[in-house]
C-alpha positions in Angstrom: 34.4 22.6 93.1 34.9 19.7 90.7 36.4 16.7 91.8 39.7 15.8 89.7 39.4 12.3 90.1 35.8 12.5 88.9 36.5 14.4 85.8 39.3 12.3 84.8 37.2 9.1 85.2 34.2 10.7 83.3 36.7 11.4 80.1 38.0 7.9 80.4 34.2 6.5 80.2 33.6 8.6 77.6 36.7 7.5 75.8 35.7 3.7 76.8 32.1 4.2 75.3 33.3 6.0 71.8 35.9 3.1 71.2 33.2 0.3 72.3 30.8 2.2 69.5 33.5 2.3 66.8 34.3 -1.7 67.7 30.5 -2.3 66.3 30.3 -3.2 63.0 26.7 -1.8 62.4 26.3 2.2 62.3 25.5 3.4 65.7 23.9 6.9 66.5 22.9 8.3 69.7 19.8 11.2 69.9 18.4 12.9 72.5 14.7 13.7 73.5 14.6 16.4 70.6 15.9 13.8 68.0 19.0 15.6 67.6 22.2 13.7 66.9 24.6 13.7 69.9 27.1 10.8 68.8 27.8 8.6 65.5 30.4 6.2 64.9 33.0 5.9 61.9 30.5 3.5 60.5 27.9 6.1 60.3 30.3 8.0 58.2 30.9 5.3 55.6 27.2 4.3 55.3 25.6 7.9 55.1 28.5 9.9 53.8 28.3 12.8 56.3 31.5 13.8 58.3 30.9 13.4 62.3 31.0 17.1 62.3 28.2 17.3 59.8 25.8 15.2 61.6 26.1 16.0 65.2 23.5 18.7 66.5 21.2 17.9 63.2 18.0 16.0 63.6 17.8 12.6 62.7 15.4 13.1 59.9 18.3 13.9 57.7 19.2 10.2 57.3 16.1 8.3 58.4 13.0 10.0 57.6 10.8 7.2 57.4 11.6 5.7 60.6 11.9 9.3 63.0 8.3 8.4 63.6 8.9 5.3 65.4 11.8 7.0 67.6 9.4 9.6 68.3 6.6 7.5 69.7 8.7 5.3 71.6 10.7 7.9 73.3 7.3 9.5 74.4 6.5 6.5 76.3 9.6 4.9 78.3 7.3 2.2 80.0 6.6 1.1 76.5 8.0 -2.5 75.6 11.1 -2.1 73.3 10.8 -2.1 69.6 11.4 -5.2 67.9 14.2 -4.5 65.0 12.5 -3.2 62.0 13.2 -2.4 58.5 13.0 1.1 56.6 14.5 3.1 54.3 17.4 5.5 55.2 18.7 8.3 52.7 22.3 9.2 52.5 24.0 12.4 52.1 23.9 12.5 48.1 20.0 11.8 48.5 20.1 7.6 47.6 18.0 5.4 49.2 18.9 2.1 50.5 16.8 -0.4 52.9 18.3 -1.0 56.3 17.4 -2.7 59.6 17.2 -0.8 62.8 17.5 -1.7 66.4 16.7 0.8 69.3 17.5 0.9 72.8 17.1 3.7 75.6 19.6 5.3 77.9 18.7 7.2 81.1 21.3 10.3 81.6 21.2 13.4 84.1 20.0 15.2 81.1 17.2 13.1 80.6 16.3 10.0 78.0 18.7 9.3 75.1 17.8 6.7 72.2 20.5 4.3 70.8 19.7 2.9 67.2 21.8 0.5 65.8 21.6 0.4 62.0 22.2 -2.3 59.8 22.5 -1.7 55.5 20.5 -4.9 54.2 21.0 -3.9 50.5 22.7 -7.4 49.7 20.2 -9.6 51.3 17.3 -7.7 49.9 18.9 -8.4 46.5 19.0 -11.8 47.6 15.7 -12.2 48.6 14.5 -10.5 45.4 16.2 -13.0 43.2 15.2 -16.0 45.0 11.5 -14.5 44.6 12.1 -13.9 41.1 13.2 -17.3 40.6 10.2 -19.0 42.4 7.9 -16.5 40.6 9.3 -16.2 37.3 9.9 -18.5 34.0 13.6 -18.7 33.7 13.7 -18.3 30.1 10.6 -15.5 29.4 10.9 -14.2 32.5 7.2 -14.1 32.6 5.2 -15.2 35.5 4.9 -19.2 36.4 2.2 -20.7 37.6 2.8 -19.6 41.4 2.6 -15.9 40.7 -0.2 -16.8 37.8 -2.3 -18.3 40.5 -1.8 -15.2 43.1 -2.5 -12.9 40.1 -5.8 -14.3 39.1 -7.1 -14.5 42.8 -6.0 -10.7 43.2 -8.0 -10.1 39.7 -10.8 -12.1 41.3 -11.1 -9.9 44.7 -11.1 -6.8 42.8 -13.5 -7.5 40.3 -15.7 -8.8 43.3 -15.5 -5.7 45.0 -16.1 -3.2 42.0 -18.4 -5.5 40.0 -16.4 -6.3 37.3 -15.5 -9.0 34.8 -12.0 -11.3 34.5 -11.5 -13.2 31.6 -8.6 -16.1 31.8 -6.8 -16.8 28.0 -5.6 -20.3 27.6 -3.2 -19.8 25.0 -1.5 -23.2 23.2 0.8 -23.2 20.0 -0.5 -24.9 17.6 1.9 -28.1 16.5 4.6 -26.6 17.9 6.5 -29.9 18.7 6.8 -30.6 15.0 7.6 -26.6 14.6 10.3 -27.0 16.7 11.3 -30.7 15.5 13.8 -28.9 12.8 15.1 -26.5 15.0 18.1 -26.2 17.5 17.3 -26.1 21.5 18.7 -22.4 21.1 16.5 -21.2 18.2 13.6 -22.8 20.2 14.3 -20.9 22.8 14.5 -17.8 20.8 10.8 -18.8 19.2 9.5 -18.9 22.8 11.2 -15.4 23.8 9.5 -14.1 20.6 6.5 -15.3 21.4 6.3 -14.1 24.8 7.1 -10.4 23.9 4.6 -10.4 21.4 1.5 -11.6 23.7 3.1 -9.0 26.2 2.4 -6.4 23.5 -1.3 -7.5 23.0 -2.4 -6.3 26.5 -2.5 -3.7 29.0 0.3 -3.0 31.6 -2.3 -4.3 34.4 -2.9 -7.7 32.8 -0.7 -10.6 33.2 0.8 -12.5 31.0 2.3 -16.0 32.4 4.0 -19.0 31.0 2.6 -22.4 31.9 4.6 -24.8 30.2 6.7 -25.5 27.2 4.1 -24.1 24.6 1.5 -23.0 26.8 0.5 -19.5 27.9 -2.2 -18.1 30.2 -3.3 -14.3 29.4 -5.2 -12.7 33.0 -7.6 -9.9 31.6 -9.2 -7.4 34.1 -11.6 -4.5 34.2 -13.5 -5.8 31.1 -17.1 -4.0 30.3 -18.7 -6.7 28.4 -17.9 -10.6 28.0 -17.4 -10.1 24.2 -14.8 -7.5 24.8 -12.6 -11.0 25.8 -12.7 -12.4 21.9 -11.1 -8.8 21.0 -8.1 -9.4 22.9 -8.3 -13.1 21.6 -8.1 -12.0 18.0 -5.3 -9.7 18.3 -3.1 -12.2 20.2 -3.9 -14.9 16.9 -3.1 -12.0 14.4 0.1 -10.9 16.5 1.4 -14.1 17.1 1.0 -15.3 13.3 3.0 -12.8 12.1 6.0 -14.0 10.2 9.7 -13.6 11.5 12.8 -14.3 10.6 14.7 -17.3 12.2 18.0 -17.3 10.9 17.8 -17.7 7.0 14.0 -19.4 7.9 10.7 -17.4 7.7 8.5 -18.6 10.6 5.2 -18.5 11.5 3.3 -19.6 14.6 -0.5 -20.0 15.1 -2.1 -20.9 18.3 -5.5 -22.0 20.0 -7.4 -20.1 22.7 -9.9 -20.9 25.4 -11.7 -18.1 27.1 -13.1 -18.8 30.7 -15.1 -15.6 32.4 -15.7 -14.7 36.2 -18.2 -15.1 37.3 -20.2 -17.0 34.8 -17.7 -19.7 34.2 -16.0 -20.1 37.5 -15.4 -17.9 41.0 -12.0 -19.4 41.7 -8.6 -20.1 40.1 -9.0 -23.4 39.8 -12.3 -23.6 37.9 -11.5 -20.6 35.5 -7.9 -22.2 35.0 -9.2 -25.9 33.9 -12.2 -24.2 32.4 -10.4 -22.0 30.2 -8.5 -24.7 29.4 -11.4 -27.0 28.4 -12.2 -24.4 25.9 -8.9 -24.1 24.5 -9.2 -28.0 23.2 -12.4 -27.1 21.9 -10.5 -24.8 19.4 -8.3 -27.3 18.8 -11.0 -29.8 17.3 -12.5 -27.1 15.7 -9.7 -26.7 13.7 -7.1 -24.7 15.4 -5.8 -21.1 14.8 -9.0 -20.0 16.5 -10.2 -19.1 20.2 -13.4 -20.7 21.9 -15.7 -19.3 25.0 -16.0 -21.9 27.7 -19.9 -20.7 27.4 -21.4 -21.9 24.2 -23.8 -19.0 24.0 -21.1 -16.4 23.2 -19.4 -18.5 20.9 -22.7 -18.3 19.2 -22.8 -14.3 19.4 -19.2 -14.1 18.8 -19.4 -16.2 15.8 -22.2 -14.1 14.3 -20.0 -10.6 14.7 -17.0 -12.1 13.0 -19.1 -13.1 10.1 -20.6 -9.4 9.8 -16.8 -8.0 10.6 -15.7 -10.1 7.7 -18.5 -9.1 5.1 -18.3 -5.3 6.6 -14.5 -5.4 5.3 -15.6 -6.4 1.9 -18.6 -4.1 1.4 -17.0 -1.2 -0.3 -15.1 -3.4 -2.5 -18.3 -5.2 -3.4 -20.3 -1.9 -3.9 -22.8 -2.9 -1.6 -23.0 0.1 0.3 -25.5 3.1 -0.5 -26.7 6.3 0.4 -30.3 7.3 0.9 -31.7 10.6 1.7 -34.6 11.5 4.1 -36.1 15.1 3.2 -36.2 17.8 6.1 -39.4 20.0 5.8 -40.1 23.1 7.3 -43.1 23.2 9.7 -44.5 26.7 8.8 -44.5 26.5 5.2 -44.5 22.9 4.4 -41.8 23.0 1.8 -38.5 20.7 2.0 -35.6 23.0 3.4 -32.9 20.0 3.5 -32.2 16.5 3.4 -30.2 14.3 5.4 -27.5 11.0 4.2 -28.3 7.9 5.5 -25.9 5.0 4.8 -27.6 1.6 3.8 -25.8 -1.8 3.3 -27.4 -4.6 1.3 -25.6 -7.8 1.5 -25.8 -10.8 -0.8 -26.1 -13.2 2.1 -27.1 -11.3 5.1 -29.7 -9.3 2.9 -30.4 -5.6 4.0 -28.4 -5.4 7.6 -30.0 -2.8 9.6 -27.6 0.4 10.6 -27.9 -0.2 14.2 -26.1 -3.8 13.3 -23.3 -2.2 11.3 -22.5 1.1 12.4 -21.3 0.4 16.2 -19.3 -2.7 14.5 -17.6 0.1 11.9 -17.0 2.5 14.9 -15.5 -0.1 16.7 -13.3 -1.7 14.0 -12.0 1.9 12.6 -13.9 1.1 9.4 -16.5 4.4 10.1 -13.6 6.4 8.4 -12.9 5.2 4.7 -16.7 4.8 5.1 -17.9 7.8 6.5 -15.5 9.8 4.0 -17.5 7.9 1.0 -20.6 8.8 2.4 -19.3 12.6 2.6 -18.2 12.3 -1.0 -21.1 10.5 -2.2 -23.8 13.1 -0.5 -22.0 15.9 -2.1 -21.5 14.5 -5.6 -25.2 13.9 -5.2 -26.3 17.3 -4.1 -23.9 19.2 -6.6 -25.4 17.0 -9.4 -29.3 17.6 -8.5 -28.2 21.7 -8.8 -26.8 21.7 -11.7 -30.2 19.7 -12.8 -31.8 22.8 -12.1 -33.5 21.6 -8.6 -33.8 23.8 -5.5 -30.7 24.6 -3.7 -30.8 22.6 -0.7 -28.2 21.6 2.2 -27.5 18.1 2.6 -26.9 16.9 6.2 -24.1 14.4 6.8 -23.5 12.5 10.3 -20.1 12.6 12.0 -19.0 9.5 14.0 -17.0 10.2 17.3 -13.8 8.3 15.4 -14.3 10.9 12.2 -15.1 13.8 14.4 -11.6 13.4 16.3 -9.5 12.6 13.2 -6.5 15.5 13.4 -7.3 15.2 9.6 -11.0 15.8 9.4 -11.1 19.5 8.6 -8.7 18.9 5.4 -10.7 15.7 4.3 -13.8 17.7 4.6 -12.0 20.9 2.6 -11.2 18.4 -0.1 -14.6 16.5 -0.5 -15.8 20.1 -1.1 -13.2 20.7 -3.5 -13.4 17.9 -5.4 -17.2 17.6 -5.7 -17.3 21.4 -6.4 -20.3 21.9 -3.9 -20.5 25.3 -2.0 -19.8 24.7 2.1 -23.1 26.4 2.7 -24.9 23.3 1.0 -23.2 20.9 3.5 -24.5 20.3 7.2 -22.5 18.2 9.2 -24.1 16.9 12.3 -22.6 16.0 15.7 -23.6 14.1 18.7 -24.1 15.9 21.9 -22.0 13.3 23.6 -19.0 13.8 21.4 -18.7 17.5 21.9 -19.6 17.2 25.3 -16.6 14.7 26.2 -13.7 17.1 25.6 -15.3 20.7 25.5 -12.1 23.0 24.8 -11.1 20.7 21.8 -14.4 19.7 20.5 -15.0 23.8 20.0 -11.5 24.6 18.4 -12.8 21.4 15.9 -16.1 22.8 15.3 -14.5 26.0 14.6 -12.1 25.2 12.1 -15.3 23.7 10.5 -17.3 26.6 10.7 -14.2 28.0 8.9 -15.0 26.3 6.0 -18.2 27.6 5.5 -20.3 24.4 6.2 -23.5 24.7 8.6 -23.5 22.7 12.0 -26.2 20.8 13.9 -26.1 19.1 16.9 -27.8 15.9 16.8 -29.7 13.6 19.6 -29.8 16.6 21.5 -31.4 15.8 25.2 -29.6 12.4 25.5 -26.5 13.9 26.8 -25.4 16.4 29.7 -25.6 19.5 27.9 -24.0 22.4 29.8 -25.8 25.6 28.8 -22.7 27.7 29.1 -20.7 25.4 26.8 -24.0 25.1 24.7 -23.8 28.9 23.6 -20.6 28.9 22.9 -20.5 26.0 19.9 -21.2 27.4 16.6 -24.2 25.4 16.0 -27.2 26.5 13.8 -29.7 24.0 14.4 -30.5 21.5 17.6 -32.3 17.8 16.4 -34.1 16.7 19.0 -33.8 13.1 19.9 -36.0 10.7 18.6 -36.7 9.0 22.1 -38.8 12.3 23.1 -40.8 12.3 19.7 -41.6 9.0 19.9 -43.5 9.5 23.1 -44.5 13.1 23.1 -48.5 13.1 22.7 -48.9 10.6 25.4 -46.0 10.7 28.0 -45.6 14.1 30.1 -41.9 13.7 30.6 -41.5 13.7 27.0 -43.9 16.7 26.2 -42.2 18.6 28.8 -38.7 18.0 27.8 -39.8 18.5 24.0 -41.2 22.1 25.3 -38.0 22.9 27.2 -35.7 21.9 24.1 -37.9 23.8 21.8 -37.7 27.0 24.0 -34.2 26.7 25.3 -32.9 26.7 21.3 -34.8 29.7 20.4 -33.6 31.6 23.3 -30.1 30.7 21.6 -31.2 31.6 18.6 -30.8 27.9 17.1 -33.4 26.3 15.0 -34.9 23.0 16.4 -35.8 19.8 13.8 -37.6 17.1 15.4 -36.5 13.4 13.9 -38.6 10.3 13.6 -41.8 12.0 13.4 -44.3 9.3 12.4 -47.8 10.1 13.5 -49.7 13.3 12.8 -50.3 13.9 16.6 -46.7 14.2 16.7 -46.1 16.6 14.1 -49.0 19.0 15.0 -48.2 18.6 18.9 -44.7 19.5 18.4 -45.4 22.4 15.5 -48.2 24.0 18.1 -44.9 24.1 20.4 -42.9 25.8 17.8 -40.9 23.3 16.2 -39.1 24.5 12.9 -38.4 21.3 11.0 -39.2 17.6 11.1 -37.8 14.8 8.9 -39.7 11.0 9.4 -41.7 8.5 8.1 -45.0 10.5 8.3 -43.7 12.5 5.2 -41.4 9.9 3.9 -39.2 7.2 4.5 -35.2 7.3 3.8 -35.1 7.0 -0.4 -32.7 5.7 -2.9 -30.8 8.3 -5.0 -33.1 7.5 -7.8 -36.6 7.8 -5.6 -35.2 11.3 -3.8 -34.9 12.6 -7.2 -38.2 11.8 -8.0 -39.1 13.2 -4.8 -37.6 16.6 -5.8 -39.2 16.5 -9.0 -42.8 16.2 -8.0 -41.9 18.9 -5.6 -43.9 17.3 -3.0 -45.0 19.2 0.3 -46.0 18.7 3.6 -49.7 19.1 4.5 -49.3 21.7 7.4 -52.7 22.4 9.1 -54.3 25.4 10.1 -53.7 26.7 13.7 -56.9 24.4 15.0 -59.5 22.2 13.3 -62.7 23.6 14.6 -63.4 26.2 17.2 -61.5 24.9 20.4 -64.1 26.0 22.5 -66.3 23.8 21.3 -64.4 20.6 20.2 -65.0 17.6 22.6 -63.5 14.1 22.8 -65.1 11.5 24.0 -63.4 8.6 25.4 -65.1 4.9 26.4 -64.2 1.3 25.8 -68.0 0.6 25.3 -69.2 1.5 21.7 -72.8 1.9 22.6 -72.1 4.2 25.4 -70.2 6.9 22.7 -73.1 6.4 20.1 -75.3 7.3 22.8 -73.6 10.4 24.0 -73.0 11.6 20.3 -76.9 11.4 19.5 -78.0 13.2 22.8 -75.3 15.9 21.3 -75.8 15.9 17.8 -77.8 19.4 17.7 -75.6 20.9 20.7 -73.2 22.7 18.0 -70.1 20.7 19.0 -67.5 19.0 16.9 -67.3 15.7 18.5 -64.5 13.1 18.4 -64.6 9.9 20.2 -62.8 6.5 20.6 -62.6 3.5 22.6 -58.9 3.4 24.1 -56.4 6.5 25.5 -53.6 6.0 22.6 -56.0 7.4 19.9 -57.0 9.4 22.5 -53.6 11.7 22.8 -53.4 11.3 19.2 -56.8 12.9 18.5 -55.9 15.4 20.9 -52.6 16.1 19.8 -53.9 16.5 15.9 -56.8 19.0 17.1 -57.6 21.6 19.6 -59.7 19.9 22.2 -61.8 21.7 24.7 -63.2 19.2 26.8 -62.3 15.5 27.2 -65.2 13.3 28.7 -63.3 9.6 29.6 -64.8 6.8 31.5 -62.6 5.4 34.1 -62.5 1.9 34.2 -60.9 0.9 30.5 -58.3 -1.8 29.6 -55.0 -1.2 29.4 -54.6 2.5 30.6 -57.6 3.3 33.2 -59.4 6.9 32.7 -57.6 8.2 35.6 -54.0 7.7 34.4 -55.2 8.9 30.9 -56.9 12.5 32.2 -53.6 12.6 34.5 -51.8 12.7 31.6 -53.8 14.9 30.0 -53.7 17.5 32.6 -49.8 18.0 32.0 -49.6 17.5 28.5 -52.4 19.6 27.5 -52.9 22.0 31.0 -55.7 23.7 29.3 -58.1 21.2 28.4 -61.2 20.8 30.7 -61.5 16.9 32.0 -64.5 15.3 33.0 -64.6 11.7 34.3 -67.3 9.3 34.3 -68.1 5.8 35.8 -70.8 3.2 36.4 -68.9 2.0 39.4 -69.6 4.4 42.6 -66.1 3.7 43.6 -65.0 6.3 46.0 -61.6 5.9 45.8 -61.2 6.1 42.1 -62.6 9.5 42.4 -60.6 10.7 45.2 -57.6 9.7 43.3 -58.5 11.5 40.0 -59.3 14.7 42.2 -55.9 14.3 44.2 -53.9 14.3 41.1 -55.8 17.0 39.3 -56.7 15.2 36.6 -60.8 16.0 36.7 -62.9 19.0 36.6 -66.4 16.9 37.5 -67.4 13.5 37.9 -70.3 12.1 36.3 -71.8 8.5 37.9 -73.6 6.4 34.7 -76.0 6.6 33.2 -75.9 10.2 32.8 -79.5 11.9 32.4 -79.2 14.1 29.1 -79.9 17.4 30.7 -77.5 16.9 33.1 -74.8 16.1 30.4 -75.8 19.0 28.5 -75.7 21.2 31.4 -72.3 20.2 32.5 -70.8 20.1 29.0 -72.2 24.5 28.6 -70.1 24.9 31.9 -66.9 22.8 31.3 -66.7 25.1 27.7 -67.3 28.2 29.7 -64.5 27.2 32.2 -62.2 26.3 29.2 -62.8 29.8 27.6 -61.4 31.2 30.8 -58.3 28.8 30.5 -57.9 29.2 27.1 -58.1 32.9 27.0 -55.7 33.2 30.4 -52.9 31.1 28.6 -53.2 32.4 25.3 
């Protein structure tokens, strides 16, 4: 039976405890070991918006989701020292959040451990702290970071750049003759000008870059994640163009110019102080050079940028000055030798610079956006020329025109192509658009939609530079291309590089399986031509037949009806064709005399490069090569021959009994036999007979 006096005392204690809680200026919450709320005071109700009846019995997570884990950890180990007051984010009933400071305590009861949390709203203090921090790190007039925050931002940018091997640029911007400009303005007007300049500078950079105000008319910009050092010049040019834009100040139209110095991390400094100092030095150089310009701290970069700026200036004037022209390079059928099309190629002849190579000005045109109007002009010119030749009675041939990335992703591309065809009167089937592999693989679905629209016009499509990107055959078969253009890097080395030869074979076989024709660009030798033709390549273009020609010269070529000479399947009988390679001319002459009456068709050369060319242009049955030669030695030569022309029988010879060389040649699968110089005449004849018998077996097997 309970003692009435004990019950009364318990109720009095509870009342005193509740009264004590209500007297606290802070919010007080008591939770049990399951983190269910047992007791709250009135301050809890006003702070969090819950009635006491709504809160009791619910988890503490309703108002303190972030700090609940700390309660859990501490309550699980009562022996642990009392946690220090901590800060967290609390949540009201209406979902709004605010910062709080929390103190924790524990009470042992008969029912177990209970946790007492004292919670204080620190929103006002945080607001004051933020204001103090803002004033300490921000410029009062413009709101930009001041020197304190700038130093911290540069330090962070340096750490990030060192971690990820990137570049950082510090641009020191000083307004030119600003004191004279300000002399005629009131203080308030001057403030408006500086605020306008600050806003313009911020518009020139990305959100993760920093624009700071260092002094009255001095600003510093920190640009991170630079790919190339020259990219800082693009930012500087944008700043100068933006800052100098006229603006209205009262009734006056004002212009402000600036000089900019650029220092790069790590080239011009590895710490904050050095970078700022060197950027300022570069800025003073810009002032000395006439103001309203920019300078790198490194002179070498200044020279490169000066050349680029000059080139860009001339390029912008090129169309107006009629300096651009379109040349044409024929595309030839490797089966018949007939011309089956031609490619339009842009050329630029400048009065001061002379003939500017395409690889110098086309990337610049792409970068500046000039490629869009220039590209449309090329397209119109090529279509108009082709239509004119057709009307003159010349063969009906398609003209191939390259599309740059900017052109291809232009939403109006289809309309532009349609308009050009309509204006020139050229039938769509006589226009072929070349699109690089990398362009379509960048965004497959949107590229596919664009290609289908172009195909809907009736034009032909070909994939340019094939083999240099990351093609996915599942995507490739979806694209409406009719032709693949094999990249010149594989064509150039196809006769002597086994890797290029293997890639060329693979591209041709894959394309044919997808019902695509293959054209090889950049063919310059008979060897390249013959090798690719024998592998099944359909078309070619390159210096071997014709360089790109002016409009007039190309028309003359059409009138002449020039054709590509295509050799027969083989020159001579392959099983009786022999190639001798030796850097000693006397040795070659001696062997040719010995074999003169043996019925062989004999080719000879003193170096490996010519040997590759002879192998590509002639069906060689047996190769006999010396192992010791300057440049590429015989082992490497025969090893490559084995991979490019696997059916050819390879014999090595040497005047030095070097067992290691012979072993290496055998291990690399390069040789069929090894001969020691000088070779007896009868032995040479006998070995060659056996070699050609062996070749006949290989040839018939692979036929």
